C-alpha positions in Angstrom: 0.0 0.0 0.0 1.1 3.6 -0.7 1.3 5.2 2.8 0.8 8.9 2.7 3.8 10.0 4.9 6.5 12.6 4.6 9.3 11.5 2.2 12.0 11.6 4.8 10.1 9.1 7.0 9.1 7.0 4.0 12.7 6.4 3.2 13.6 5.5 6.8 10.6 3.2 7.4 10.3 1.7 3.9 11.1 -1.8 5.2 8.4 -1.5 7.9 5.7 -0.7 5.3 6.4 -4.0 3.6 5.9 -6.2 6.6 2.9 -8.4 7.0 1.7 -6.9 10.2 1.6 -3.4 8.6 -0.4 -4.6 5.6 -2.8 -6.2 8.1 -2.9 -3.0 10.2 -3.8 -0.8 7.2 -6.5 -3.2 6.1 -8.0 -3.0 9.6 -7.7 0.8 9.7 -9.4 1.2 6.3 -12.2 -1.0 7.3 -12.7 1.0 10.6 -12.8 4.3 8.7 -15.3 2.9 6.2 -17.7 1.5 8.9 -17.1 3.5 12.1 -16.4 7.1 13.3 -12.6 7.1 13.8 -10.2 9.9 14.8 -8.2 11.7 13.7 -9.4 12.5 10.1 -7.9 10.0 7.7 -5.5 12.7 6.2 -4.2 13.4 9.7 -3.2 9.9 10.7 0.5 10.5 10.0 0.4 14.3 10.8 3.2 13.9 13.4 5.5 12.8 10.5 4.2 15.4 8.1 4.9 18.3 10.5 8.3 17.0 11.8 10.7 15.4 9.3 13.1 12.7 10.3 16.1 15.0 9.7 14.5 17.8 11.8 13.6 15.6 14.8 15.3 16.9 17.9 12.7 16.1 20.6 10.3 13.1 20.9 7.2 13.3 23.2 5.4 10.0 23.5 1.6 9.7 24.0 -0.6 6.7 24.0 -3.9 7.0 22.1 -5.4 9.9 20.1 -8.2 11.9 21.8 -11.5 10.1 21.2 -13.9 13.1 21.2 -15.3 14.7 18.1 -12.9 17.2 16.5 -10.2 16.9 19.1 -7.4 14.7 17.6 -5.2 16.3 15.0 -2.6 13.5 14.6 -0.1 15.0 17.2 0.2 13.5 20.7 -1.4 15.7 23.4 -2.4 18.3 20.7 -5.9 19.4 19.8 -7.2 21.3 16.8 -7.7 25.1 17.0 -10.9 26.1 18.7 -11.2 22.9 20.8 -11.1 23.1 24.6 -7.6 22.3 25.9 -7.7 18.8 27.6 -6.6 18.5 31.2 -3.2 16.8 30.4 -2.3 19.6 28.0 -3.4 22.2 30.6 -0.8 20.7 32.9 1.8 20.6 30.2 1.2 24.4 29.5 1.3 25.1 33.2 4.7 23.4 33.5 6.1 25.2 30.4 5.0 28.5 32.0 6.6 27.8 35.4 9.7 26.2 33.9 10.6 28.7 31.1 8.0 31.5 31.4 6.1 31.0 28.2 2.6 32.4 28.5 -0.2 29.7 28.4 -1.6 29.8 24.8 -5.3 30.0 24.0 -5.0 27.2 21.5 -4.0 23.6 22.3 -2.7 23.1 18.7 1.0 22.0 19.1 1.8 22.2 15.4 4.2 25.0 16.2 6.2 22.6 18.3 6.2 20.0 15.6 7.5 22.5 13.0 10.5 23.2 15.2 11.5 19.5 15.4 9.3 18.0 18.2 7.9 14.6 17.1 4.6 14.3 19.0 4.1 10.6 18.6 1.2 8.5 19.9 1.8 4.8 20.4 -1.5 4.2 18.6 -2.3 6.5 15.7 -6.1 5.9 15.4 -9.1 5.4 17.7 -12.8 4.9 17.5 -15.1 7.6 18.6 -15.7 7.5 22.4 -13.8 4.2 22.7 -10.4 4.7 24.2 -7.9 1.9 23.5 -10.1 0.5 20.7 -7.2 0.4 18.1 -4.6 -0.9 20.5 -2.9 -4.2 19.8 -3.7 -4.1 16.1 -0.1 -3.3 14.9 0.3 0.4 15.6 2.5 -0.2 18.7 4.8 -2.4 16.6 5.1 0.4 14.0 5.7 3.2 16.6 8.3 1.0 18.4 10.1 0.7 15.0 10.0 4.6 14.7 11.6 5.0 18.1 14.2 2.4 17.4 15.0 4.0 14.0 15.5 7.4 15.7 17.6 5.9 18.4 19.8 4.0 15.9 20.1 6.6 13.1 20.3 9.9 15.0 22.3 11.4 17.8 21.5 13.8 20.6 17.7 13.5 20.5 15.7 14.4 23.7 13.0 11.9 24.6 10.3 13.0 27.0 8.7 9.9 28.5 5.7 10.8 30.7 4.1 7.9 32.6 4.8 4.2 32.9 3.5 3.4 29.4 5.8 5.8 27.6 8.8 4.8 29.8 8.3 1.1 28.9 8.0 2.0 25.3 11.2 3.9 25.5 13.2 0.9 26.6 14.8 0.6 23.1 16.4 4.0 23.3 20.2 4.1 23.4 20.8 6.3 26.5 24.5 6.7 25.6 23.7 8.9 22.6 20.4 10.5 23.5 18.9 12.4 26.5 16.0 10.6 28.2 13.7 12.5 30.6 11.3 10.5 32.7 8.3 11.9 34.6 4.8 10.9 35.8 2.1 11.4 33.2 0.8 15.0 33.0 -2.8 13.9 33.6 -4.4 15.5 36.7 -5.1 12.0 37.8 -1.3 11.4 38.2 1.0 13.2 40.6 4.4 14.6 40.2 4.6 16.0 36.6 4.5 19.6 37.6 8.0 20.9 38.6 10.0 18.4 36.5 11.5 21.2 34.4 11.7 19.0 31.3 11.4 21.9 28.9 14.4 23.9 30.2 16.4 20.7 30.6 15.7 19.8 26.9 16.8 23.2 25.7 20.0 23.2 27.8 20.9 19.8 26.3 20.2 21.0 22.8 22.3 24.1 23.4 25.1 22.0 24.7 25.0 19.9 21.5 25.0 23.0 19.3 21.4 22.5 18.3 18.7 25.2 18.1 16.5 25.4 21.1 12.7 24.8 20.9 10.4 27.7 21.6 7.9 25.9 23.7 
């Protein structure tokens, strides 16, 4: 199948697209979009890769599932489309950015501006049924996104990985910590404790600066 994904990623992940599990996954996803209400919109499934090329990737933030409410998901982890109420986890992320580096809390929860600076906002599962969290888990997406993380770890140097919560931290086990900077924290959800005050955003920028890379304007 011809996967609509940015050229830089297509080249890196070409082998993955040929694997049997991926063919099976795409068949499942197509069937779901044809018969169910699924998020994000079909043309936004690979939005994280469209907005942040392989070459430009400097920071990776891992999420789990896309948002499962109407109009929320835009293909970027933790991000919502313009005009949509900012979800609680993202409220906490913005609070932490403000207390850590002083950036005012924006009105929009659309994180495309981060992605365009080199932040890969990667959900472990790239699609979900309406109002049914976890509905597209264990269908092949996790294997695909594990391959993405492994590829970044192997082929790039000096990438910052922000792993928030036990799920993301487990998924990050394949990262080579000798050549990348891994930041672990509790999940930003208000249901978890301990995310606020971790100062991941300033730590990320200090590391990028040390490596001669441009900082992210969070």
